[in-house]
C-alpha positions, 0 to 999 in steps of 0.5 A, a space after each residue: 243717661 246717654 250723653 252726646 257731644 259735638 263741636 263747632 263755632 256756631 257763628 252767625 247762628 242760623 237754622 242749620 245750627 239749630 237743626 244740627 243741635 236738635 238732631 244731636 240732642 235727639 240721639 241722647 239725653 244730654 247734649 254737650 257743645 264744645 264751642 270754639 273759642 275766638 282764639 282757636 278760630 283765629 289761630 288754628 282755623 284761620 277764621 275771624 268770628 263775627 260774634 264773640 265767644 261769650 255771646 255765642 255761648 249765651 245763645 247756645 246756653 239759651 237753647 232747650 236742646 243744649 245742656 252744657 257748653 264747654 270751650 274748644 281750645 284745640 283740635 286735640 282735646 276731643 279724646 279727653 273731653 269724651 272721657 271727662 264728660 263720659 260721652 257716649 256719642 260724638 256728633 259732627 256734620 257730614 262734611 267731616 265724615 271720617 275725620 273723627 273716626 279715631 274716637 270710635 275706640 272711646 264712643 260712637 261717632 255719628 255724622 249728621 247731614 247738614 241743612 241744605 243751602 245754609 252755612 255761616 260761611 255762605 252768610 258771610 260771603 253773601 253779606 260781603 258780596 251784596 253789602 246787605 244782610 237780606 238772605 233768603 234761606 230755602 230749607 227743606 
């Protein structure tokens, strides 16, 4: 069985998240998602989540393409997670290209293209600027 592992916050879950997770899962037989905790987001990433860790975890666990959700508590845990869960492939969005190449001595590293015109940051900005949640997503 080929195991794939990826990490993220997955706040304001949208089609870009779903596309990335489906494409990551298609690379193997089992998908592990390291979900950034609220504390990690606030203290290390300088981000305030809109949706709580527990609710984001429930959303991810409800997806057919996700097999296991684990907490991401710090940047350094990736090597130990790859080893512990015997991951064959580490996947991140292309905007992280090169950042996780140090994992290549433990597993394959793949950077996937993100879905154009959608991100949680864009959604948060749109809501803040426009004062509403109406947002037209134009995906290819």
